[in-house]
mmJSON file of the N, C-alpha and C atoms, coordinates in Angstrom:
{"data_MODEL":{"atom_site":{
"group_PDB":["ATOM","ATOM","ATOM","ATOM","ATOM","ATOM","ATOM","ATOM","ATOM","ATOM","ATOM","ATOM","ATOM","ATOM","ATOM","ATOM","ATOM","ATOM","ATOM","ATOM","ATOM","ATOM","ATOM","ATOM","ATOM","ATOM","ATOM","ATOM","ATOM","ATOM","ATOM","ATOM","ATOM","ATOM","ATOM","ATOM","ATOM","ATOM","ATOM","ATOM","ATOM","ATOM","ATOM","ATOM","ATOM","ATOM","ATOM","ATOM","ATOM","ATOM","ATOM","ATOM","ATOM","ATOM","ATOM","ATOM","ATOM","ATOM","ATOM","ATOM","ATOM","ATOM","ATOM","ATOM","ATOM","ATOM","ATOM","ATOM","ATOM","ATOM","ATOM","ATOM","ATOM","ATOM","ATOM","ATOM","ATOM","ATOM","ATOM","ATOM","ATOM","ATOM","ATOM","ATOM","ATOM","ATOM","ATOM","ATOM","ATOM","ATOM","ATOM","ATOM","ATOM","ATOM","ATOM","ATOM","ATOM","ATOM","ATOM","ATOM","ATOM","ATOM","ATOM","ATOM","ATOM","ATOM","ATOM","ATOM","ATOM","ATOM","ATOM","ATOM","ATOM","ATOM","ATOM","ATOM","ATOM","ATOM","ATOM","ATOM","ATOM","ATOM","ATOM","ATOM","ATOM","ATOM","ATOM","ATOM","ATOM","ATOM","ATOM","ATOM","ATOM","ATOM","ATOM","ATOM","ATOM","ATOM","ATOM","ATOM","ATOM","ATOM","ATOM","ATOM","ATOM","ATOM","ATOM","ATOM","ATOM","ATOM","ATOM","ATOM","ATOM","ATOM","ATOM","ATOM","ATOM","ATOM","ATOM","ATOM","ATOM","ATOM","ATOM","ATOM","ATOM","ATOM","ATOM","ATOM","ATOM","ATOM","ATOM","ATOM","ATOM","ATOM","ATOM","ATOM","ATOM","ATOM","ATOM","ATOM","ATOM","ATOM","ATOM","ATOM","ATOM","ATOM","ATOM","ATOM","ATOM","ATOM","ATOM","ATOM","ATOM","ATOM","ATOM","ATOM","ATOM","ATOM","ATOM","ATOM","ATOM","ATOM","ATOM","ATOM","ATOM","ATOM","ATOM"],
"id":[1,2,3,4,5,6,7,8,9,10,11,12,13,14,15,16,17,18,19,20,21,22,23,24,25,26,27,28,29,30,31,32,33,34,35,36,37,38,39,40,41,42,43,44,45,46,47,48,49,50,51,52,53,54,55,56,57,58,59,60,61,62,63,64,65,66,67,68,69,70,71,72,73,74,75,76,77,78,79,80,81,82,83,84,85,86,87,88,89,90,91,92,93,94,95,96,97,98,99,100,101,102,103,104,105,106,107,108,109,110,111,112,113,114,115,116,117,118,119,120,121,122,123,124,125,126,127,128,129,130,131,132,133,134,135,136,137,138,139,140,141,142,143,144,145,146,147,148,149,150,151,152,153,154,155,156,157,158,159,160,161,162,163,164,165,166,167,168,169,170,171,172,173,174,175,176,177,178,179,180,181,182,183,184,185,186,187,188,189,190,191,192,193,194,195,196,197,198,199,200,201,202,203,204,205,206,207],
"type_symbol":["N","C","C","N","C","C","N","C","C","N","C","C","N","C","C","N","C","C","N","C","C","N","C","C","N","C","C","N","C","C","N","C","C","N","C","C","N","C","C","N","C","C","N","C","C","N","C","C","N","C","C","N","C","C","N","C","C","N","C","C","N","C","C","N","C","C","N","C","C","N","C","C","N","C","C","N","C","C","N","C","C","N","C","C","N","C","C","N","C","C","N","C","C","N","C","C","N","C","C","N","C","C","N","C","C","N","C","C","N","C","C","N","C","C","N","C","C","N","C","C","N","C","C","N","C","C","N","C","C","N","C","C","N","C","C","N","C","C","N","C","C","N","C","C","N","C","C","N","C","C","N","C","C","N","C","C","N","C","C","N","C","C","N","C","C","N","C","C","N","C","C","N","C","C","N","C","C","N","C","C","N","C","C","N","C","C","N","C","C","N","C","C","N","C","C","N","C","C","N","C","C","N","C","C","N","C","C"],
"label_atom_id":["N","CA","C","N","CA","C","N","CA","C","N","CA","C","N","CA","C","N","CA","C","N","CA","C","N","CA","C","N","CA","C","N","CA","C","N","CA","C","N","CA","C","N","CA","C","N","CA","C","N","CA","C","N","CA","C","N","CA","C","N","CA","C","N","CA","C","N","CA","C","N","CA","C","N","CA","C","N","CA","C","N","CA","C","N","CA","C","N","CA","C","N","CA","C","N","CA","C","N","CA","C","N","CA","C","N","CA","C","N","CA","C","N","CA","C","N","CA","C","N","CA","C","N","CA","C","N","CA","C","N","CA","C","N","CA","C","N","CA","C","N","CA","C","N","CA","C","N","CA","C","N","CA","C","N","CA","C","N","CA","C","N","CA","C","N","CA","C","N","CA","C","N","CA","C","N","CA","C","N","CA","C","N","CA","C","N","CA","C","N","CA","C","N","CA","C","N","CA","C","N","CA","C","N","CA","C","N","CA","C","N","CA","C","N","CA","C","N","CA","C","N","CA","C","N","CA","C","N","CA","C","N","CA","C","N","CA","C","N","CA","C"],
"label_alt_id":[null,null,null,null,null,null,null,null,null,null,null,null,null,null,null,null,null,null,null,null,null,null,null,null,null,null,null,null,null,null,null,null,null,null,null,null,null,null,null,null,null,null,null,null,null,null,null,null,null,null,null,null,null,null,null,null,null,null,null,null,null,null,null,null,null,null,null,null,null,null,null,null,null,null,null,null,null,null,null,null,null,null,null,null,null,null,null,null,null,null,null,null,null,null,null,null,null,null,null,null,null,null,null,null,null,null,null,null,null,null,null,null,null,null,null,null,null,null,null,null,null,null,null,null,null,null,null,null,null,null,null,null,null,null,null,null,null,null,null,null,null,null,null,null,null,null,null,null,null,null,null,null,null,null,null,null,null,null,null,null,null,null,null,null,null,null,null,null,null,null,null,null,null,null,null,null,null,null,null,null,null,null,null,null,null,null,null,null,null,null,null,null,null,null,null,null,null,null,null,null,null,null,null,null,null,null,null],
"label_comp_id":["MET","MET","MET","PRO","PRO","PRO","ARG","ARG","ARG","ALA","ALA","ALA","PRO","PRO","PRO","ILE","ILE","ILE","VAL","VAL","VAL","VAL","VAL","VAL","TYR","TYR","TYR","PRO","PRO","PRO","PRO","PRO","PRO","ASP","ASP","ASP","SER","SER","SER","SER","SER","SER","GLY","GLY","GLY","GLY","GLY","GLY","ARG","ARG","ARG","ARG","ARG","ARG","VAL","VAL","VAL","ARG","ARG","ARG","ALA","ALA","ALA","ASP","ASP","ASP","GLY","GLY","GLY","GLU","GLU","GLU","ALA","ALA","ALA","ILE","ILE","ILE","GLY","GLY","GLY","ARG","ARG","ARG","ALA","ALA","ALA","ARG","ARG","ARG","SER","SER","SER","GLU","GLU","GLU","ALA","ALA","ALA","GLU","GLU","GLU","LEU","LEU","LEU","ARG","ARG","ARG","GLU","GLU","GLU","PHE","PHE","PHE","LEU","LEU","LEU","ARG","ARG","ARG","ARG","ARG","ARG","ALA","ALA","ALA","GLY","GLY","GLY","VAL","VAL","VAL","PRO","PRO","PRO","ASP","ASP","ASP","ALA","ALA","ALA","ASP","ASP","ASP","ASP","ASP","ASP","VAL","VAL","VAL","ASP","ASP","ASP","LEU","LEU","LEU","ALA","ALA","ALA","ASP","ASP","ASP","PRO","PRO","PRO","ALA","ALA","ALA","LEU","LEU","LEU","VAL","VAL","VAL","GLU","GLU","GLU","TRP","TRP","TRP","ARG","ARG","ARG","GLY","GLY","GLY","GLY","GLY","GLY","GLY","GLY","GLY","PRO","PRO","PRO","GLU","GLU","GLU","VAL","VAL","VAL","TRP","TRP","TRP","GLU","GLU","GLU"],
"label_asym_id":["A","A","A","A","A","A","A","A","A","A","A","A","A","A","A","A","A","A","A","A","A","A","A","A","A","A","A","A","A","A","A","A","A","A","A","A","A","A","A","A","A","A","A","A","A","A","A","A","A","A","A","A","A","A","A","A","A","A","A","A","A","A","A","A","A","A","A","A","A","A","A","A","A","A","A","A","A","A","A","A","A","A","A","A","A","A","A","A","A","A","A","A","A","A","A","A","A","A","A","A","A","A","A","A","A","A","A","A","A","A","A","A","A","A","A","A","A","A","A","A","A","A","A","A","A","A","A","A","A","A","A","A","A","A","A","A","A","A","A","A","A","A","A","A","A","A","A","A","A","A","A","A","A","A","A","A","A","A","A","A","A","A","A","A","A","A","A","A","A","A","A","A","A","A","A","A","A","A","A","A","A","A","A","A","A","A","A","A","A","A","A","A","A","A","A","A","A","A","A","A","A","A","A","A","A","A","A"],
"label_entity_id":["1","1","1","1","1","1","1","1","1","1","1","1","1","1","1","1","1","1","1","1","1","1","1","1","1","1","1","1","1","1","1","1","1","1","1","1","1","1","1","1","1","1","1","1","1","1","1","1","1","1","1","1","1","1","1","1","1","1","1","1","1","1","1","1","1","1","1","1","1","1","1","1","1","1","1","1","1","1","1","1","1","1","1","1","1","1","1","1","1","1","1","1","1","1","1","1","1","1","1","1","1","1","1","1","1","1","1","1","1","1","1","1","1","1","1","1","1","1","1","1","1","1","1","1","1","1","1","1","1","1","1","1","1","1","1","1","1","1","1","1","1","1","1","1","1","1","1","1","1","1","1","1","1","1","1","1","1","1","1","1","1","1","1","1","1","1","1","1","1","1","1","1","1","1","1","1","1","1","1","1","1","1","1","1","1","1","1","1","1","1","1","1","1","1","1","1","1","1","1","1","1","1","1","1","1","1","1"],
"label_seq_id":[1,1,1,2,2,2,3,3,3,4,4,4,5,5,5,6,6,6,7,7,7,8,8,8,9,9,9,10,10,10,11,11,11,12,12,12,13,13,13,14,14,14,15,15,15,16,16,16,17,17,17,18,18,18,19,19,19,20,20,20,21,21,21,22,22,22,23,23,23,24,24,24,25,25,25,26,26,26,27,27,27,28,28,28,29,29,29,30,30,30,31,31,31,32,32,32,33,33,33,34,34,34,35,35,35,36,36,36,37,37,37,38,38,38,39,39,39,40,40,40,41,41,41,42,42,42,43,43,43,44,44,44,45,45,45,46,46,46,47,47,47,48,48,48,49,49,49,50,50,50,51,51,51,52,52,52,53,53,53,54,54,54,55,55,55,56,56,56,57,57,57,58,58,58,59,59,59,60,60,60,61,61,61,62,62,62,63,63,63,64,64,64,65,65,65,66,66,66,67,67,67,68,68,68,69,69,69],
"pdbx_PDB_ins_code":[null,null,null,null,null,null,null,null,null,null,null,null,null,null,null,null,null,null,null,null,null,null,null,null,null,null,null,null,null,null,null,null,null,null,null,null,null,null,null,null,null,null,null,null,null,null,null,null,null,null,null,null,null,null,null,null,null,null,null,null,null,null,null,null,null,null,null,null,null,null,null,null,null,null,null,null,null,null,null,null,null,null,null,null,null,null,null,null,null,null,null,null,null,null,null,null,null,null,null,null,null,null,null,null,null,null,null,null,null,null,null,null,null,null,null,null,null,null,null,null,null,null,null,null,null,null,null,null,null,null,null,null,null,null,null,null,null,null,null,null,null,null,null,null,null,null,null,null,null,null,null,null,null,null,null,null,null,null,null,null,null,null,null,null,null,null,null,null,null,null,null,null,null,null,null,null,null,null,null,null,null,null,null,null,null,null,null,null,null,null,null,null,null,null,null,null,null,null,null,null,null,null,null,null,null,null,null],
"Cartn_x":[15.391,13.966,13.307,12.234,11.578,10.922,10.829,10.186,8.696,8.132,6.686,5.985,4.834,4.137,3.494,3.331,2.738,3.777,4.022,4.971,4.217,4.336,3.718,4.863,4.914,6.017,5.766,6.796,6.646,5.581,4.976,3.987,4.62,3.859,4.331,3.824,4.026,3.669,2.165,1.349,-0.101,-0.591,0.321,-0.05,-0.39,-0.367,-0.653,0.575,0.335,1.422,1.2,2.211,2.116,2.069,1.298,1.133,1.363,2.161,2.412,2.066,1.48,1.189,1.795,2.631,3.329,4.014,4.611,5.377,4.568,3.255,2.39,1.851,1.878,1.293,-0.216,-0.774,-2.224,-2.906,-2.158,-2.793,-1.977,-2.612,-2.006,-3.015,-2.689,-3.602,-3.311,-4.373,-4.237,-4.701,-5.09,-5.55,-5.508,-5.64,-5.697,-6.908,-8.032,-9.233,-9.007,-8.349,-8.044,-7.085,-6.087,-5.144,-5.88,-6.765,-7.531,-8.396,-8.967,-9.765,-8.883,-7.689,-6.769,-6.398,-6.17,-5.835,-6.994,-8.206,-9.402,-9.478,-9.268,-9.316,-8.211,-7.078,-5.95,-6.142,-7.253,-7.546,-6.978,-6.554,-6.041,-7.217,-7.172,-8.273,-8.431,-9.68,-9.989,-9.218,-9.205,-8.434,-8.777,-10.023,-10.423,-9.769,-9.346,-8.78,-7.266,-6.649,-5.197,-4.472,-3.46,-2.626,-1.611,-1.884,-1.012,0.367,0.534,1.834,2.676,2.146,2.858,3.915,5.2,6.26,6.378,5.792,5.805,4.815,3.86,2.851,3.048,3.387,3.477,4.846,5.504,6.768,6.459,6.601,6.345,7.654,7.654,8.826,8.456,9.279,9.018,7.934,7.854,6.861,5.865,5.329,4.401,2.965,2.037,0.624,-0.007,0.695,0.157,0.567,1.419,1.941,1.247,0.485,-0.199,0.064,0.802,1.102,2.566],
"Cartn_y":[-3.252,-3.461,-2.161,-1.714,-0.493,-0.668,0.432,0.383,0.131,-0.516,-0.73,0.621,0.75,2.033,2.348,1.342,1.546,1.177,2.084,1.822,1.934,0.887,0.876,0.863,1.891,2.075,1.313,1.144,0.417,1.045,0.235,0.776,1.81,2.865,3.856,3.471,4.328,4.003,3.799,4.333,4.146,2.969,2.283,1.134,1.48,2.764,3.161,3.016,2.792,2.678,3.72,4.59,5.577,4.842,5.396,4.776,5.829,5.457,6.331,5.548,6.23,5.635,6.537,5.977,6.735,7.978,7.819,8.89,9.898,9.801,10.735,10.109,10.849,10.359,10.252,9.08,8.91,8.616,8.448,8.255,7.399,7.097,6.245,5.144,3.932,2.798,2.059,1.59,0.799,-0.636,-0.972,-2.325,-2.53,-3.779,-4.077,-3.402,-3.377,-2.744,-1.252,-0.565,0.854,1.049,0.176,0.27,0.147,-0.815,-0.995,0.233,0.84,2.05,3.183,3.353,4.37,4.079,2.817,2.453,2.775,2.477,2.778,4.294,5.092,6.557,7.076,6.362,6.767,6.325,5.611,5.212,3.878,3.054,1.723,0.86,0.342,-0.479,-1.749,-2.124,-3.361,-3.455,-2.384,-2.332,-3.475,-3.948,-5.046,-6.367,-6.48,-7.733,-7.694,-6.561,-6.42,-7.41,-8.083,-8.982,-8.124,-7.873,-7.006,-7.611,-8.892,-9.545,-9.493,-8.914,-8.833,-7.733,-8.102,-7.092,-6.159,-6.52,-5.622,-4.472,-4.65,-3.63,-2.923,-3.698,-3.129,-3.403,-2.352,-2.488,-2.307,-3.374,-3.343,-3.066,-2.101,-1.796,-2.04,-2.796,-3.051,-4.081,-5.072,-6.132,-6.09,-7.252,-7.377,-7.078,-7.551,-7.232,-7.78,-8.647,-9.195,-8.371,-7.36,-6.566,-5.204,-4.977,-3.697,-3.049,-3.672,-3.075,-3.203],
"Cartn_z":[-12.518,-12.406,-11.936,-12.583,-12.142,-10.776,-10.054,-8.739,-8.894,-7.888,-7.872,-7.786,-8.441,-8.405,-7.055,-6.181,-4.86,-3.81,-2.864,-1.782,-0.462,0.366,1.691,2.702,3.525,4.472,5.771,6.609,7.87,8.768,9.629,10.558,11.483,11.778,12.734,14.129,15.103,16.487,16.686,15.778,15.891,15.056,14.36,13.544,12.106,11.768,10.398,9.514,8.236,7.262,6.172,5.971,4.889,3.559,2.628,1.318,0.247,-0.752,-1.898,-3.16,-4.126,-5.429,-6.493,-7.32,-8.365,-7.807,-6.615,-6.007,-5.212,-5.23,-4.512,-3.232,-2.134,-0.885,-1.068,-0.692,-0.839,0.494,1.568,2.864,3.809,4.95,5.976,6.277,5.872,6.04,7.336,7.973,9.196,9.001,7.76,7.454,5.94,5.538,4.111,3.474,4.178,3.644,3.396,4.341,4.144,2.982,2.874,1.763,0.437,0.326,-0.918,-1.217,-0.187,-0.396,-0.926,-0.375,-0.89,-2.34,-2.667,-4.043,-4.975,-4.53,-5.33,-5.599,-4.545,-4.687,-5.596,-5.621,-6.467,-7.918,-8.185,-9.554,-9.975,-9.016,-9.357,-9.808,-11.04,-11.534,-10.694,-10.418,-9.688,-8.374,-7.593,-6.345,-5.397,-5.433,-4.552,-4.944,-6.191,-6.691,-6.878,-6.567,-6.729,-5.817,-6.375,-5.573,-4.83,-3.551,-2.76,-2.525,-2.771,-2.601,-3.881,-4.947,-6.22,-6.14,-6.107,-5.964,-7.167,-8.298,-9.452,-9.25,-8.346,-8.095,-6.76,-5.706,-4.357,-3.759,-3.305,-2.578,-1.094,-0.335,1.104,1.826,2.715,3.529,4.984,5.679,7.091,7.325,6.481,6.62,5.484,5.163,4.046,4.413,3.573,3.74,5.021,5.71,6.966,8.19,8.004,9.138,9.182,10.267,10.426,11.767,12.648,13.955,14.263],
"occupancy":[1.0,1.0,1.0,1.0,1.0,1.0,1.0,1.0,1.0,1.0,1.0,1.0,1.0,1.0,1.0,1.0,1.0,1.0,1.0,1.0,1.0,1.0,1.0,1.0,1.0,1.0,1.0,1.0,1.0,1.0,1.0,1.0,1.0,1.0,1.0,1.0,1.0,1.0,1.0,1.0,1.0,1.0,1.0,1.0,1.0,1.0,1.0,1.0,1.0,1.0,1.0,1.0,1.0,1.0,1.0,1.0,1.0,1.0,1.0,1.0,1.0,1.0,1.0,1.0,1.0,1.0,1.0,1.0,1.0,1.0,1.0,1.0,1.0,1.0,1.0,1.0,1.0,1.0,1.0,1.0,1.0,1.0,1.0,1.0,1.0,1.0,1.0,1.0,1.0,1.0,1.0,1.0,1.0,1.0,1.0,1.0,1.0,1.0,1.0,1.0,1.0,1.0,1.0,1.0,1.0,1.0,1.0,1.0,1.0,1.0,1.0,1.0,1.0,1.0,1.0,1.0,1.0,1.0,1.0,1.0,1.0,1.0,1.0,1.0,1.0,1.0,1.0,1.0,1.0,1.0,1.0,1.0,1.0,1.0,1.0,1.0,1.0,1.0,1.0,1.0,1.0,1.0,1.0,1.0,1.0,1.0,1.0,1.0,1.0,1.0,1.0,1.0,1.0,1.0,1.0,1.0,1.0,1.0,1.0,1.0,1.0,1.0,1.0,1.0,1.0,1.0,1.0,1.0,1.0,1.0,1.0,1.0,1.0,1.0,1.0,1.0,1.0,1.0,1.0,1.0,1.0,1.0,1.0,1.0,1.0,1.0,1.0,1.0,1.0,1.0,1.0,1.0,1.0,1.0,1.0,1.0,1.0,1.0,1.0,1.0,1.0,1.0,1.0,1.0,1.0,1.0,1.0],
"B_iso_or_equiv":[0.0,0.0,0.0,0.0,0.0,0.0,0.0,0.0,0.0,0.0,0.0,0.0,0.0,0.0,0.0,0.0,0.0,0.0,0.0,0.0,0.0,0.0,0.0,0.0,0.0,0.0,0.0,0.0,0.0,0.0,0.0,0.0,0.0,0.0,0.0,0.0,0.0,0.0,0.0,0.0,0.0,0.0,0.0,0.0,0.0,0.0,0.0,0.0,0.0,0.0,0.0,0.0,0.0,0.0,0.0,0.0,0.0,0.0,0.0,0.0,0.0,0.0,0.0,0.0,0.0,0.0,0.0,0.0,0.0,0.0,0.0,0.0,0.0,0.0,0.0,0.0,0.0,0.0,0.0,0.0,0.0,0.0,0.0,0.0,0.0,0.0,0.0,0.0,0.0,0.0,0.0,0.0,0.0,0.0,0.0,0.0,0.0,0.0,0.0,0.0,0.0,0.0,0.0,0.0,0.0,0.0,0.0,0.0,0.0,0.0,0.0,0.0,0.0,0.0,0.0,0.0,0.0,0.0,0.0,0.0,0.0,0.0,0.0,0.0,0.0,0.0,0.0,0.0,0.0,0.0,0.0,0.0,0.0,0.0,0.0,0.0,0.0,0.0,0.0,0.0,0.0,0.0,0.0,0.0,0.0,0.0,0.0,0.0,0.0,0.0,0.0,0.0,0.0,0.0,0.0,0.0,0.0,0.0,0.0,0.0,0.0,0.0,0.0,0.0,0.0,0.0,0.0,0.0,0.0,0.0,0.0,0.0,0.0,0.0,0.0,0.0,0.0,0.0,0.0,0.0,0.0,0.0,0.0,0.0,0.0,0.0,0.0,0.0,0.0,0.0,0.0,0.0,0.0,0.0,0.0,0.0,0.0,0.0,0.0,0.0,0.0,0.0,0.0,0.0,0.0,0.0,0.0],
"pdbx_formal_charge":[null,null,null,null,null,null,null,null,null,null,null,null,null,null,null,null,null,null,null,null,null,null,null,null,null,null,null,null,null,null,null,null,null,null,null,null,null,null,null,null,null,null,null,null,null,null,null,null,null,null,null,null,null,null,null,null,null,null,null,null,null,null,null,null,null,null,null,null,null,null,null,null,null,null,null,null,null,null,null,null,null,null,null,null,null,null,null,null,null,null,null,null,null,null,null,null,null,null,null,null,null,null,null,null,null,null,null,null,null,null,null,null,null,null,null,null,null,null,null,null,null,null,null,null,null,null,null,null,null,null,null,null,null,null,null,null,null,null,null,null,null,null,null,null,null,null,null,null,null,null,null,null,null,null,null,null,null,null,null,null,null,null,null,null,null,null,null,null,null,null,null,null,null,null,null,null,null,null,null,null,null,null,null,null,null,null,null,null,null,null,null,null,null,null,null,null,null,null,null,null,null,null,null,null,null,null,null],
"auth_seq_id":[1,1,1,2,2,2,3,3,3,4,4,4,5,5,5,6,6,6,7,7,7,8,8,8,9,9,9,10,10,10,11,11,11,12,12,12,13,13,13,14,14,14,15,15,15,16,16,16,17,17,17,18,18,18,19,19,19,20,20,20,21,21,21,22,22,22,23,23,23,24,24,24,25,25,25,26,26,26,27,27,27,28,28,28,29,29,29,30,30,30,31,31,31,32,32,32,33,33,33,34,34,34,35,35,35,36,36,36,37,37,37,38,38,38,39,39,39,40,40,40,41,41,41,42,42,42,43,43,43,44,44,44,45,45,45,46,46,46,47,47,47,48,48,48,49,49,49,50,50,50,51,51,51,52,52,52,53,53,53,54,54,54,55,55,55,56,56,56,57,57,57,58,58,58,59,59,59,60,60,60,61,61,61,62,62,62,63,63,63,64,64,64,65,65,65,66,66,66,67,67,67,68,68,68,69,69,69],
"auth_comp_id":["MET","MET","MET","PRO","PRO","PRO","ARG","ARG","ARG","ALA","ALA","ALA","PRO","PRO","PRO","ILE","ILE","ILE","VAL","VAL","VAL","VAL","VAL","VAL","TYR","TYR","TYR","PRO","PRO","PRO","PRO","PRO","PRO","ASP","ASP","ASP","SER","SER","SER","SER","SER","SER","GLY","GLY","GLY","GLY","GLY","GLY","ARG","ARG","ARG","ARG","ARG","ARG","VAL","VAL","VAL","ARG","ARG","ARG","ALA","ALA","ALA","ASP","ASP","ASP","GLY","GLY","GLY","GLU","GLU","GLU","ALA","ALA","ALA","ILE","ILE","ILE","GLY","GLY","GLY","ARG","ARG","ARG","ALA","ALA","ALA","ARG","ARG","ARG","SER","SER","SER","GLU","GLU","GLU","ALA","ALA","ALA","GLU","GLU","GLU","LEU","LEU","LEU","ARG","ARG","ARG","GLU","GLU","GLU","PHE","PHE","PHE","LEU","LEU","LEU","ARG","ARG","ARG","ARG","ARG","ARG","ALA","ALA","ALA","GLY","GLY","GLY","VAL","VAL","VAL","PRO","PRO","PRO","ASP","ASP","ASP","ALA","ALA","ALA","ASP","ASP","ASP","ASP","ASP","ASP","VAL","VAL","VAL","ASP","ASP","ASP","LEU","LEU","LEU","ALA","ALA","ALA","ASP","ASP","ASP","PRO","PRO","PRO","ALA","ALA","ALA","LEU","LEU","LEU","VAL","VAL","VAL","GLU","GLU","GLU","TRP","TRP","TRP","ARG","ARG","ARG","GLY","GLY","GLY","GLY","GLY","GLY","GLY","GLY","GLY","PRO","PRO","PRO","GLU","GLU","GLU","VAL","VAL","VAL","TRP","TRP","TRP","GLU","GLU","GLU"],
"auth_asym_id":["A","A","A","A","A","A","A","A","A","A","A","A","A","A","A","A","A","A","A","A","A","A","A","A","A","A","A","A","A","A","A","A","A","A","A","A","A","A","A","A","A","A","A","A","A","A","A","A","A","A","A","A","A","A","A","A","A","A","A","A","A","A","A","A","A","A","A","A","A","A","A","A","A","A","A","A","A","A","A","A","A","A","A","A","A","A","A","A","A","A","A","A","A","A","A","A","A","A","A","A","A","A","A","A","A","A","A","A","A","A","A","A","A","A","A","A","A","A","A","A","A","A","A","A","A","A","A","A","A","A","A","A","A","A","A","A","A","A","A","A","A","A","A","A","A","A","A","A","A","A","A","A","A","A","A","A","A","A","A","A","A","A","A","A","A","A","A","A","A","A","A","A","A","A","A","A","A","A","A","A","A","A","A","A","A","A","A","A","A","A","A","A","A","A","A","A","A","A","A","A","A","A","A","A","A","A","A"],
"auth_atom_id":["N","CA","C","N","CA","C","N","CA","C","N","CA","C","N","CA","C","N","CA","C","N","CA","C","N","CA","C","N","CA","C","N","CA","C","N","CA","C","N","CA","C","N","CA","C","N","CA","C","N","CA","C","N","CA","C","N","CA","C","N","CA","C","N","CA","C","N","CA","C","N","CA","C","N","CA","C","N","CA","C","N","CA","C","N","CA","C","N","CA","C","N","CA","C","N","CA","C","N","CA","C","N","CA","C","N","CA","C","N","CA","C","N","CA","C","N","CA","C","N","CA","C","N","CA","C","N","CA","C","N","CA","C","N","CA","C","N","CA","C","N","CA","C","N","CA","C","N","CA","C","N","CA","C","N","CA","C","N","CA","C","N","CA","C","N","CA","C","N","CA","C","N","CA","C","N","CA","C","N","CA","C","N","CA","C","N","CA","C","N","CA","C","N","CA","C","N","CA","C","N","CA","C","N","CA","C","N","CA","C","N","CA","C","N","CA","C","N","CA","C","N","CA","C","N","CA","C","N","CA","C","N","CA","C","N","CA","C","N","CA","C"],
"pdbx_PDB_model_num":[1,1,1,1,1,1,1,1,1,1,1,1,1,1,1,1,1,1,1,1,1,1,1,1,1,1,1,1,1,1,1,1,1,1,1,1,1,1,1,1,1,1,1,1,1,1,1,1,1,1,1,1,1,1,1,1,1,1,1,1,1,1,1,1,1,1,1,1,1,1,1,1,1,1,1,1,1,1,1,1,1,1,1,1,1,1,1,1,1,1,1,1,1,1,1,1,1,1,1,1,1,1,1,1,1,1,1,1,1,1,1,1,1,1,1,1,1,1,1,1,1,1,1,1,1,1,1,1,1,1,1,1,1,1,1,1,1,1,1,1,1,1,1,1,1,1,1,1,1,1,1,1,1,1,1,1,1,1,1,1,1,1,1,1,1,1,1,1,1,1,1,1,1,1,1,1,1,1,1,1,1,1,1,1,1,1,1,1,1,1,1,1,1,1,1,1,1,1,1,1,1,1,1,1,1,1,1]
}}}
């Protein structure tokens, strides 16, 4: 199975999660809203409507979309 194009890494000590899209670092999100903004900036179509729980799109490491701290 191919890797998801978006990878969200475990929270760091400040609660931020590194985010990569198609192998490129796009930022450190501290909330779902920040993650969606990074996706929008990275050119993800309809970033506000993306199903963040879809494993074909987002690979969550160290907890899913509900873990930010």
